C-alpha positions in Angstrom: -2.1 -17.1 -14.9 -2.1 -13.4 -15.4 1.3 -11.7 -15.7 1.4 -8.9 -13.1 5.0 -8.0 -13.6 5.4 -4.2 -13.7 7.6 -2.0 -15.8 7.2 1.6 -14.7 9.3 4.1 -16.6 11.9 1.4 -17.0 11.8 0.4 -13.3 11.0 -3.3 -13.1 9.3 -5.1 -10.2 7.6 -8.5 -9.9 4.2 -6.8 -9.2 2.7 -3.3 -9.2 2.5 -3.0 -5.4 5.0 -0.6 -4.0 5.2 0.8 -0.5 5.0 4.6 -0.4 7.6 6.9 1.1 6.6 6.9 4.8 7.5 5.2 8.1 7.2 1.7 6.6 10.2 2.4 4.4 12.4 4.3 6.8 15.1 1.8 7.2 16.6 -1.4 5.9 14.9 -3.6 8.5 11.4 -2.6 7.4 12.2 -2.7 3.7 13.7 -6.2 3.9 10.6 -7.5 5.8 8.5 -5.9 3.1 10.4 -7.6 0.3 10.2 -11.0 2.1 6.4 -10.5 2.4 6.2 -10.0 -1.4 6.1 -6.2 -2.1 7.3 -5.4 -5.5 9.1 -2.2 -4.6 9.5 0.6 -2.1 9.9 4.4 -2.2 12.5 4.9 0.6 11.4 7.4 3.2 12.3 11.0 2.2 16.0 11.9 2.6 17.1 15.4 3.3 20.5 17.0 2.6 23.8 16.3 4.3 24.0 17.7 7.8 22.1 17.5 11.1 18.9 15.4 10.4 15.5 16.9 10.9 14.0 16.6 14.4 10.7 14.8 14.9 8.4 15.2 17.9 8.9 12.8 20.8 5.2 12.1 21.2 2.0 11.2 19.4 2.4 11.6 15.6 -1.0 10.3 14.4 -4.6 11.4 14.6 -7.3 9.0 13.4 -10.8 8.7 12.0 -12.6 5.5 12.6 -15.8 3.9 11.2 -18.6 2.7 13.4 -16.8 -0.7 13.7 -13.5 1.0 14.8 -12.0 0.3 11.4 -9.4 2.8 10.6 -10.6 5.1 7.8 -8.0 7.8 7.9 -4.7 8.9 9.6 -3.4 12.4 10.2 0.4 12.3 10.3 2.6 15.0 11.7 5.9 13.1 11.2 8.5 14.8 9.1 11.0 13.3 6.6 13.6 10.8 7.9 15.4 11.8 11.1 18.2 9.3 10.4 21.6 10.3 9.2 21.9 10.6 5.4 24.9 8.4 5.1 23.3 5.7 7.1 20.3 5.7 4.8 22.5 5.7 1.7 24.5 2.7 2.9 21.4 0.7 3.7 19.8 1.6 0.3 22.9 0.3 -1.5 23.0 -2.9 0.5 19.3 -3.7 0.1 19.4 -3.1 -3.6 22.4 -5.4 -3.9 20.6 -8.1 -1.9 17.2 -7.7 -3.7 18.1 -6.8 -7.3 14.6 -7.8 -8.7 12.8 -5.3 -6.5 12.2 -1.7 -7.2 13.9 0.9 -4.9 13.1 4.5 -5.5 14.5 7.2 -3.2 12.3 10.0 -2.1 14.2 13.4 -1.9 13.5 16.7 -0.3 16.1 19.5 -0.1 15.9 23.3 -0.2 14.8 24.8 -3.5 18.3 25.7 -4.4 20.1 24.2 -7.4 23.3 23.4 -5.6 21.4 21.4 -2.9 19.9 19.2 -5.6 23.2 18.9 -7.4 24.8 17.8 -4.2 22.4 15.0 -3.3 21.8 13.4 -6.7 25.2 11.9 -7.2 25.3 10.3 -3.8 21.9 8.7 -4.4 23.1 7.5 -7.8 26.0 5.7 -6.1 23.5 3.5 -4.2 22.3 2.1 -7.6 18.7 2.8 -6.7 16.3 2.6 -9.6 15.0 6.1 -9.5 14.1 9.2 -7.4 10.8 10.7 -6.3 10.7 14.4 -5.7 8.7 15.0 -2.6 6.6 18.1 -3.5 3.7 17.1 -1.4 4.4 17.1 2.3 1.9 19.6 3.8 3.3 20.0 7.3 6.6 21.0 9.0 8.8 20.9 5.9 6.4 23.1 3.9 6.9 25.7 6.6 10.6 25.6 5.7 10.0 26.3 2.0 10.0 22.6 0.9 7.4 19.9 0.2 4.0 21.4 -0.6 5.5 24.9 -0.6 7.2 23.9 -3.8 4.4 21.6 -5.1 1.9 24.5 -5.0 3.9 26.6 -7.4 4.1 25.1 -10.9 7.0 27.3 -11.8 9.1 25.9 -9.0 8.1 22.3 -9.9 9.3 22.8 -13.5 12.5 24.4 -12.3 13.5 21.7 -9.8 12.6 18.9 -12.2 14.8 20.5 -14.9 17.7 20.6 -12.4 17.2 17.0 -11.6 16.9 15.8 -15.1 20.1 17.7 -16.0 22.1 16.1 -13.1 21.0 12.5 -12.9 20.7 9.4 -15.1 17.9 8.0 -12.8 14.2 8.2 -13.7 12.6 11.2 -12.0 9.1 10.7 -10.5 7.5 14.0 -9.3 5.2 13.5 -6.3 2.3 16.0 -6.3 0.4 17.6 -3.5 -3.4 17.4 -3.5 -3.5 20.7 -1.6 -4.1 22.7 -4.7 -7.1 23.9 -6.8 -6.2 22.2 -10.1 -3.8 19.2 -10.0 -3.4 19.4 -13.8 -1.3 22.5 -13.5 1.6 21.1 -11.4 1.4 17.9 -13.5 1.8 20.0 -16.7 4.7 21.8 -15.1 6.4 18.6 -14.1 6.0 17.3 -17.7 7.4 20.6 -19.0 10.4 20.1 -16.8 11.0 16.7 -18.3 9.8 14.4 -15.5 9.5 10.7 -16.3 6.4 10.3 -14.3 4.2 11.8 -11.5 3.0 10.1 -8.3 -0.1 11.2 -6.4 -1.7 12.0 -4.1 0.5 13.0 -1.2 -1.3 13.7 2.0 -4.1 16.2 2.5 -3.8 19.1 5.0 -6.0 18.2 7.9 -7.0 18.2 11.6 -8.8 15.0 12.4 -10.1 15.8 15.8 -10.1 18.1 18.9 -9.9 16.8 22.4 -13.0 18.4 24.1 -11.4 18.1 27.6 -8.1 19.8 26.8 -9.5 21.7 23.7 -6.4 20.9 21.7 -6.1 19.3 18.3 -5.1 15.6 18.2 -2.5 14.3 18.2 -1.5 16.6 21.1 2.0 17.5 22.0 2.2 19.2 25.5 -1.2 20.8 25.1 -0.8 21.9 21.5 -1.6 20.3 18.1 -0.8 21.1 14.5 -2.3 20.4 11.1 -0.9 17.3 9.5 -1.2 15.1 6.4 -4.4 13.0 6.0 -4.2 9.6 4.3 -6.0 6.2 4.3 -9.1 4.8 2.8 -11.1 8.0 3.2 -8.9 9.9 0.7 -9.2 7.3 -2.1 -12.0 9.1 -4.0 -10.1 12.4 -4.0 -6.9 10.6 -5.2 -8.7 8.7 -8.0 -10.3 11.9 -9.3 -6.9 13.6 -9.4 -5.3 10.6 -11.2 -8.1 10.6 -13.8 -7.8 14.4 -14.3 -4.1 14.0 -15.3 -4.7 10.8 -17.3 -7.3 12.5 -19.5 -5.9 16.0 -19.7 -5.0 16.9 -23.3 -1.5 18.0 -22.2 -0.6 15.3 -19.7 -2.4 12.3 -21.4 0.1 9.5 -21.5 2.3 10.8 -18.7 3.1 7.7 -16.5 1.3 7.9 -13.1 2.0 6.1 -9.8 -1.3 6.0 -8.0 -1.4 6.7 -4.2 -4.2 7.3 -1.8 -6.2 4.8 0.4 -5.3 1.7 -1.5 -6.2 -1.2 0.8 -7.3 -4.1 -1.5 -6.5 -5.5 -4.9 -9.8 -3.9 -6.1 -8.6 -0.5 -5.0 -5.4 -1.0 -7.0 -7.3 -2.2 -10.1 -9.5 0.9 -10.0 -6.5 3.2 -9.8 -4.8 1.4 -12.7 -8.1 1.4 -14.8 -8.1 5.2 -14.4 -4.5 5.5 -15.7 -2.1 4.6 -13.0 0.8 2.4 -14.1 1.3 1.0 -10.6 0.3 1.9 -7.0 1.9 2.9 -3.8 0.5 1.8 -0.4 1.1 3.1 3.1 -1.8 3.3 5.6 -3.0 -0.3 4.8 0.5 -1.6 5.6 0.6 0.4 8.8 -2.8 -0.9 9.8 -2.6 -4.5 8.8 1.1 -5.3 8.4 3.2 -6.1 5.3 1.5 -9.5 4.6 -1.6 -7.6 3.3 0.2 -7.7 0.0 -0.5 -11.4 -0.3 -4.2 -10.7 -0.7 -3.5 -7.9 -3.1 -1.4 -10.1 -5.4 -3.7 -13.1 -5.3 -6.9 -10.9 -5.7 -5.5 -9.1 -8.7 -4.3 -12.2 -10.4 -7.6 -14.1 -9.8 -9.6 -11.2 -11.1 -7.5 -10.8 -14.2 -7.7 -14.5 -14.9 -11.4 -14.5 -14.5 -11.8 -11.5 -16.8 -9.3 -12.7 -19.3 -6.7 -9.9 -18.8 -3.3 -11.3 -19.7 -1.2 -8.5 -18.4 -1.4 -5.1 -16.6 -1.4 -3.4 -19.9 -4.8 -4.8 -20.5 -6.3 -2.8 -17.7 -4.2 0.3 -17.3 -6.2 3.3 -18.6 -9.2 1.2 -19.6 -11.6 3.5 -17.6 -10.0 6.8 -18.6 -12.1 7.3 -21.8 -15.3 6.8 -19.7 -14.4 9.7 -17.4 -16.0 12.9 -18.8 -17.2 16.3 -17.7 -20.8 16.6 -16.4 -21.9 18.7 -19.4 -21.3 15.7 -21.7 -23.4 13.2 -19.7 -26.4 11.8 -21.6 -29.5 13.6 -20.4 -31.8 11.2 -22.3 -30.6 8.2 -20.2 -33.3 7.2 -17.7 -33.0 4.8 -14.8 -35.3 3.8 -11.9 -34.7 2.2 -8.6 -36.0 -1.3 -8.1 -36.4 -3.1 -4.7 -36.1 -6.9 -4.6 -38.9 -7.8 -2.2 -37.4 -11.1 -1.3 -34.2 -9.6 -0.2 -35.8 -6.6 1.6 -35.5 -6.8 5.4 -38.0 -4.0 5.8 -35.7 -1.7 7.7 -37.2 1.4 6.1 -33.9 3.2 5.6 -34.6 3.7 1.9 -38.0 5.2 2.6 -36.7 7.6 5.3 -33.9 8.8 3.2 -36.1 9.3 0.1 -39.0 10.8 2.1 -37.0 13.3 4.2 -34.2 14.3 1.8 -35.0 13.3 -1.7 -38.1 12.8 -3.9 -40.8 11.0 -1.9 -40.6 8.1 -4.3 -40.6 5.0 -1.9 -43.7 3.8 -0.1 -43.7 2.8 3.6 -47.2 1.2 3.7 -49.3 -0.5 1.0 -52.8 -1.7 1.9 -52.1 -1.2 5.5 -49.0 -3.4 5.5 -45.4 -2.3 6.0 -44.1 -2.4 2.4 -41.3 -0.5 0.6 -41.8 -0.1 -3.1 -40.6 2.5 -5.6 -43.1 5.0 -7.0 -41.9 5.2 -10.5 -43.8 8.4 -11.3 -41.7 10.2 -8.6 -38.3 8.4 -8.9 -35.6 10.5 -10.6 -33.1 7.7 -10.4 -30.8 9.4 -8.0 -29.8 6.1 -6.3 -29.6 7.4 -2.8 -31.7 4.5 -1.7 -29.1 2.1 -3.2 -26.4 3.7 -1.1 -28.3 3.7 2.3 -29.7 0.2 1.9 -27.8 -2.2 4.3 -28.5 -5.3 2.1 -26.2 -5.6 -0.9 -28.0 -5.7 -4.3 -31.4 -5.5 -2.6 -32.0 -2.2 -4.5 -30.7 -1.8 -8.0 -30.9 0.8 -10.7 -32.7 -0.4 -13.8 -32.4 1.6 -17.0 -35.5 2.1 -19.0 -35.4 0.8 -22.6 -35.7 3.2 -25.5 -39.3 4.0 -26.2 -40.6 3.0 -22.7 -42.7 5.7 -21.1 -41.1 7.5 -18.2 -44.0 7.9 -15.8 -42.4 10.9 -14.1 -42.1 13.0 -17.3 -44.8 11.4 -19.4 -42.4 11.1 -22.3 -40.9 8.0 -23.9 -37.2 7.4 -23.5 -35.4 8.9 -26.5 -32.7 7.0 -28.4 -30.9 10.2 -29.2 -27.8 11.2 -27.1 -28.2 14.7 -25.8 -26.2 16.7 -23.2 -26.2 20.0 -21.5 -24.2 21.7 -24.3 -27.2 21.5 -26.6 -30.1 21.5 -24.0 -32.7 24.3 -24.6 -32.5 25.3 -21.0 -28.8 26.1 -21.4 -28.4 29.8 -22.2 -25.0 28.9 -23.7 -26.4 26.1 -25.8 -24.7 25.5 -29.2 -27.2 25.9 -32.0 -26.6 23.5 -34.9 -25.7 25.1 -38.1 -28.5 25.0 -40.7 
């Protein structure tokens, strides 16, 4: 049986599945239910400084995007950090950690960008014997308008400064949570590393408006006729999150920096993909809010079964395995040639591949052959774009088949070359590097 025990910057948990800082981790009741269901750890919902708690709206807090089958693809959240008293949260964290010593409890924090505010909250969190802290530099709504959250996360200098304050004033591992609402995520990651962070977590939510009510003409969710931008999460953000994780994992400055992956993780496969790209563990929110805490059963069993099937003994066997295969476009092999192939026995003759190719691509799929409805790839026109694969409703009906070296590419009239060649040396590139004689 594969060993999926996790050790993330010294924080141990029985599996790599943590609940992210969000409504599911707002109080002891939820966290205990999560641990009973099997979650390996939680990041407690973000705590603020001592004093009157923040005030959340007393109405709808979520907007949504659904697929055609009403499956939830994304949530827009306008809820702020915890609105429960700081001391209540701290007492609950301490008790839950005492009762569940084998589970990871990390405390998310957000206080004003003032050193004294951080110095004040760190000792009281330490007293709970929590395993670590996560600096919330990602929240894009409400708190960012008060100079916290993403307002800090969008300024690398601020990130480095606050991380240094925290590292100087706590024994706990520091995880820096990054905002995706930035042009280049490597810059805040580098700043966090320069400040001494033990790890980064990403992505936090994406600034968004998910819909407009066309009767009231107000964004949704609507509060008394008005709406606001919020944080977008859920399966729809997974591709964005994975790219940002990979960017940090392969960056020459941040390579090796531990990463906790967040963003649309719903299944064991999602988690495995994040870890293959460099994440040391994963955090989940929307999936738990959609399907309940017991979804972790499928995640654990699925990951273990896949690892057993593939012969992976521990998480170390998969973490970062895909990172070396992520590259810049300019280094992709331009001499690689693939063509689409349609399995005629599997084809249901719906015609979607033909329509997509005929109207929007390369006119490389027939619709009629000898007067009969028939869909077949015209190799002389196929550029191998694989749009047909993605629109086909039958799994594996259309596949991409690479041409062997030496085989004639009917589209170009040239044999497939065995030589690797990319854009940096291509003759059409005005900046091509000329090999020294």
